[in-house]
C-alpha positions as CSV (number, residue, x, y, z in Angstrom):
1,M,53.0,-44.0,-47.1
2,I,52.3,-46.8,-44.5
3,E,52.1,-45.3,-41.1
4,A,55.0,-46.6,-39.0
5,P,54.7,-47.3,-35.3
6,A,56.4,-45.1,-32.7
7,P,60.1,-45.8,-32.5
8,E,61.8,-47.6,-29.6
9,R,63.8,-45.2,-27.4
10,I,67.2,-46.7,-26.5
11,S,70.5,-45.6,-24.9
12,I,73.8,-46.3,-26.5
13,Q,77.2,-46.5,-24.7
14,T,80.3,-45.3,-26.5
15,R,83.7,-46.9,-26.0
16,D,84.9,-43.7,-24.3
17,G,82.2,-43.7,-21.7
18,F,79.4,-41.5,-23.0
19,T,75.7,-42.2,-23.2
20,L,73.8,-41.3,-26.3
21,A,70.0,-41.0,-26.8
22,A,68.8,-43.0,-29.8
23,Q,65.7,-44.2,-31.5
24,Y,65.2,-47.5,-33.3
25,F,62.5,-47.8,-36.0
26,S,61.5,-51.3,-36.8
27,P,60.7,-52.2,-40.4
28,L,57.1,-52.8,-41.3
29,T,57.8,-55.2,-44.2
30,T,60.4,-57.8,-45.1
31,V,63.7,-56.3,-44.0
32,I,65.8,-54.9,-46.9
33,G,68.6,-53.6,-44.7
34,G,69.5,-51.2,-41.9
35,V,70.1,-47.5,-42.2
36,L,72.0,-45.4,-39.7
37,I,71.0,-41.7,-39.7
38,S,73.8,-39.4,-38.5
39,P,72.7,-35.8,-38.0
40,A,74.2,-32.5,-39.0
41,L,76.1,-30.6,-36.3
42,A,73.7,-28.9,-33.9
43,V,70.7,-30.7,-35.4
44,P,68.7,-33.0,-33.2
45,Q,67.7,-36.5,-34.3
46,R,64.0,-35.7,-33.9
47,F,64.3,-33.5,-37.1
48,Y,64.8,-36.7,-39.1
49,Q,61.9,-38.6,-37.6
50,R,59.6,-38.3,-40.6
51,W,62.2,-39.6,-43.0
52,A,63.1,-42.4,-40.6
53,R,59.5,-43.5,-40.4
54,Y,59.3,-43.5,-44.1
55,L,62.3,-45.7,-44.5
56,S,60.9,-48.1,-41.9
57,S,57.7,-48.2,-43.8
58,Q,59.7,-49.3,-46.9
59,G,61.4,-52.2,-45.2
60,F,64.4,-50.6,-43.6
61,A,65.5,-50.9,-39.9
62,V,66.5,-47.4,-39.0
63,L,68.5,-46.0,-36.1
64,S,68.9,-42.3,-35.4
65,Y,70.8,-40.8,-32.5
66,D,72.1,-37.5,-31.0
67,Y,75.8,-36.8,-30.6
68,R,77.2,-36.4,-27.1
69,G,75.8,-33.4,-25.3
70,I,73.5,-32.5,-28.1
71,G,69.7,-32.9,-28.4
72,A,68.3,-35.7,-26.3
73,S,71.8,-36.8,-25.3
74,Q,72.1,-33.5,-23.4
75,A,69.9,-35.2,-20.7
76,H,72.9,-37.4,-19.9
77,L,75.5,-34.6,-19.9
78,H,75.4,-30.9,-20.6
79,P,77.7,-29.7,-23.5
80,R,79.6,-27.5,-21.1
81,A,80.9,-30.6,-19.3
82,I,82.2,-32.2,-22.5
83,R,85.8,-31.8,-23.4
84,S,86.0,-34.1,-26.4
85,D,86.3,-32.7,-30.0
86,L,84.1,-33.0,-33.0
87,L,85.9,-36.1,-34.4
88,A,84.8,-38.0,-31.3
89,C,81.2,-37.7,-32.7
90,V,82.3,-40.0,-35.6
91,R,85.1,-42.1,-34.0
92,H,82.9,-43.0,-31.0
93,D,79.3,-41.8,-31.3
94,A,78.6,-42.8,-34.9
95,Q,80.5,-46.0,-34.6
96,A,78.7,-47.0,-31.5
97,A,75.4,-46.2,-33.1
98,L,76.3,-48.3,-36.2
99,E,77.2,-51.3,-33.9
100,A,73.9,-50.8,-32.0
101,L,72.0,-51.0,-35.3
102,A,73.9,-54.1,-36.4
103,L,72.8,-55.8,-33.2
104,R,69.2,-55.3,-34.1
105,C,69.4,-55.8,-37.8
106,A,71.1,-58.8,-39.4
107,A,70.7,-57.5,-42.9
108,P,73.2,-55.4,-44.9
109,L,73.7,-51.8,-43.6
110,A,74.0,-48.3,-45.0
111,A,75.3,-45.2,-43.3
112,A,73.4,-42.0,-44.1
113,G,74.5,-38.6,-43.0
114,H,73.3,-35.1,-43.3
115,S,75.9,-32.3,-43.6
116,F,78.7,-33.0,-41.1
117,G,77.0,-36.4,-40.4
118,G,78.0,-37.6,-43.8
119,A,81.4,-36.0,-44.3
120,L,83.5,-38.7,-42.5
121,V,81.3,-41.7,-43.2
122,G,84.4,-43.5,-44.4
123,L,85.7,-43.8,-40.8
124,L,82.8,-46.1,-39.9
125,A,83.7,-49.8,-39.8
126,H,81.5,-52.9,-40.0
127,P,81.7,-56.0,-42.2
128,R,78.0,-55.5,-43.3
129,L,78.4,-51.8,-44.1
130,N,77.4,-52.0,-47.8
131,A,76.6,-48.4,-48.8
132,A,76.9,-44.7,-47.8
133,L,74.6,-41.8,-48.4
134,Q,75.7,-38.2,-48.0
135,L,72.9,-35.7,-48.0
136,A,74.0,-32.0,-48.4
137,S,77.4,-33.0,-47.0
138,P,79.9,-30.3,-47.9
139,S,83.6,-29.8,-47.6
140,A,82.8,-26.6,-45.7
141,R,86.1,-24.8,-46.2
142,V,85.5,-21.1,-46.6
143,S,87.6,-20.7,-49.7
144,L,85.1,-22.9,-51.7
145,Y,82.2,-20.6,-51.3
146,P,81.1,-17.6,-53.4
147,L,82.4,-14.3,-52.3
148,R,79.1,-13.1,-50.9
149,T,78.9,-16.2,-48.6
150,R,82.6,-15.9,-47.6
151,L,82.1,-12.4,-46.4
152,W,79.6,-13.8,-43.9
153,L,81.1,-17.2,-43.2
154,L,84.7,-16.1,-42.6
155,P,84.0,-13.8,-39.6
156,M,81.4,-16.2,-38.2
157,T,83.7,-19.2,-38.1
158,G,86.9,-17.2,-37.6
159,W,85.8,-14.9,-34.7
160,V,82.2,-14.8,-33.7
161,L,81.5,-18.5,-33.0
162,P,84.9,-19.2,-31.3
163,M,84.7,-16.1,-29.1
164,L,81.1,-16.8,-28.0
165,S,81.8,-20.4,-27.4
166,R,84.8,-19.7,-25.2
167,A,82.9,-17.1,-23.3
168,F,80.0,-19.5,-22.5
169,G,82.1,-22.6,-22.2
170,Y,80.0,-24.2,-25.0
171,T,78.3,-22.9,-28.2
172,P,74.9,-21.3,-27.3
173,A,73.4,-22.3,-30.7
174,R,69.9,-22.2,-29.3
175,L,70.4,-18.5,-28.2
176,L,71.7,-17.8,-31.7
177,R,68.9,-19.7,-33.3
178,L,71.4,-22.0,-35.0
179,G,70.1,-25.3,-33.6
180,E,71.1,-27.3,-30.5
181,D,73.9,-26.2,-28.2
182,V,77.3,-27.7,-29.0
183,P,80.3,-28.6,-26.9
184,L,83.1,-26.1,-27.0
185,Q,85.9,-28.2,-28.4
186,A,83.6,-29.7,-31.1
187,M,82.7,-26.2,-32.4
188,L,86.3,-24.9,-32.2
189,Q,87.5,-27.9,-34.2
190,W,84.8,-27.3,-36.8
191,C,85.6,-23.6,-37.1
192,R,89.3,-24.4,-37.4
193,A,88.6,-26.9,-40.2
194,T,86.6,-24.4,-42.2
195,Q,89.8,-22.4,-42.6
196,H,91.9,-25.3,-43.7
197,A,92.3,-26.5,-47.4
198,E,91.7,-30.1,-46.3
199,Y,88.7,-29.2,-44.1
200,L,88.1,-31.9,-41.4
201,F,90.4,-34.3,-43.1
202,A,93.3,-32.2,-41.9
203,E,92.3,-33.2,-38.3
204,L,92.6,-37.0,-39.0
205,N,95.5,-39.1,-38.2
206,P,97.4,-41.0,-41.0
207,D,95.6,-44.3,-40.4
208,E,92.2,-42.6,-40.6
209,R,93.1,-40.8,-43.8
210,Q,94.1,-44.1,-45.4
211,R,90.8,-45.7,-44.2
212,I,88.8,-43.0,-45.9
213,A,90.9,-43.2,-49.1
214,R,90.3,-47.0,-49.2
215,F,86.6,-46.8,-48.5
216,S,85.2,-48.7,-51.5
217,A,81.5,-49.1,-50.9
218,P,78.9,-47.4,-53.2
219,L,78.4,-43.7,-52.1
220,L,75.6,-41.5,-53.2
221,A,76.1,-37.7,-52.6
222,C,72.9,-35.7,-52.9
223,H,73.2,-32.0,-53.8
224,F,70.4,-29.5,-53.6
225,S,70.8,-26.6,-56.0
226,D,69.4,-23.9,-53.7
227,D,71.4,-24.9,-50.6
228,W,73.8,-22.0,-49.9
229,Y,75.6,-24.0,-47.2
230,A,76.4,-27.0,-49.5
231,P,76.9,-25.7,-53.0
232,R,78.0,-28.0,-55.7
233,S,81.7,-27.1,-55.4
234,T,81.8,-28.2,-51.8
235,I,80.1,-31.5,-52.6
236,V,82.5,-32.2,-55.4
237,D,85.5,-31.4,-53.2
238,L,84.3,-33.7,-50.4
239,L,84.1,-36.6,-52.9
240,T,87.7,-36.1,-53.9
241,H,88.6,-37.5,-50.4
242,Y,86.9,-40.8,-51.4
243,P,88.9,-41.9,-54.5
244,S,88.1,-45.6,-54.0
245,A,84.4,-45.3,-53.4
246,R,82.0,-46.1,-56.2
247,S,80.6,-42.6,-55.9
248,E,77.9,-40.7,-57.8
249,M,76.4,-37.3,-57.2
250,R,72.7,-36.5,-57.9
251,S,71.5,-32.9,-58.0
252,F,67.9,-32.0,-57.1
253,T,66.4,-28.6,-58.0
254,P,63.2,-27.0,-56.7
255,A,61.8,-27.0,-60.2
256,Q,62.6,-30.7,-60.8
257,T,61.1,-31.7,-57.5
258,G,58.0,-29.4,-57.6
259,L,59.1,-27.9,-54.2
260,T,59.1,-24.2,-53.5
261,E,62.6,-24.6,-52.0
262,I,64.9,-27.4,-50.7
263,G,67.8,-25.6,-49.2
264,H,69.9,-27.4,-46.5
265,F,67.0,-28.9,-44.6
266,G,64.1,-29.3,-47.0
267,A,65.0,-32.8,-48.1
268,F,63.9,-34.2,-44.7
269,R,60.5,-32.6,-44.7
270,S,57.4,-34.7,-45.7
271,T,56.9,-32.6,-48.8
272,A,60.0,-34.2,-50.3
273,E,58.6,-37.8,-50.1
274,A,57.8,-38.3,-53.8
275,S,60.6,-36.3,-55.3
276,I,63.6,-37.0,-53.0
277,W,62.7,-39.8,-50.5
278,R,61.5,-42.3,-53.1
279,P,64.6,-42.2,-55.4
280,V,67.0,-42.2,-52.5
281,C,65.1,-45.1,-50.9
282,A,65.3,-46.9,-54.3
283,W,69.0,-46.4,-54.4
284,L,69.5,-47.7,-50.9
285,A,67.4,-50.8,-51.7
286,S,69.3,-51.5,-54.9
287,Q,72.6,-51.4,-52.9
288,L,71.5,-53.4,-49.9
289,R,69.8,-56.1,-51.9
290,D,73.1,-57.0,-53.5
291,D,73.6,-59.1,-50.3
292,G,77.2,-58.2,-49.6
293,L,78.5,-57.7,-53.1
294,N,79.0,-54.0,-52.3
295,S,80.6,-54.5,-48.9
296,N,83.3,-52.0,-48.0
297,T,86.7,-53.8,-48.0
298,A,88.7,-51.0,-46.4
């Protein structure tokens, strides 16, 4: 892999007045396209830095960012002070990040998201958005999980996380070793969504539901066989909300990739370069090199 230079640290302003910390990775070769990396809930953008550097070494302009009050964006405002819900992370944060990437990259764009970061990718809007990538992005409703997982997930999302979050005024994820601290309303909305048959789509307004249903760009959903949080059933269910997308699902197993484990986070570690990064990068290149033929028309 070509060693990529250090990223440019930038600040992004959302339309509802928040400041986000972001990083821009300039491509080292002829630009193929731009890739937006939207993180999982409670996961900081720095976790994806190796993957972002790899993409930039392969000819992609890459922008990663932290949601409001999370990770490096917490320097601008502590999660306790944030009253907006989880959907604002897509409606405002991800959209602002996509627009910031578009200002720096004139080529076709792709939106890549990990877990929650990929679930509502159909809400993003830009005339050059040509493809979407969902990495371990589940429809995380409790009823889709095996019984053993439900026995743990139901009390965690139904009682433990909501009670702790209300007591602290935000979710103390660092204290619980669950990642970065999360604003109260964002966590409460996610917990509520896990109990609903439509997951987060139940929280959308009618116009947003229609936009996702009309999302027609190529969409690759990556499933990892040993990921307890995003089992195959949850990936398949999420894709049913994208009936117009030219979607495909690829499954990766530890045996197939030569990795000891992949789980929910292993796809972003450098050990996954040959077995996961390369085929995903090739798919992105094939979609973005079509020069607008795949553009989402929603």
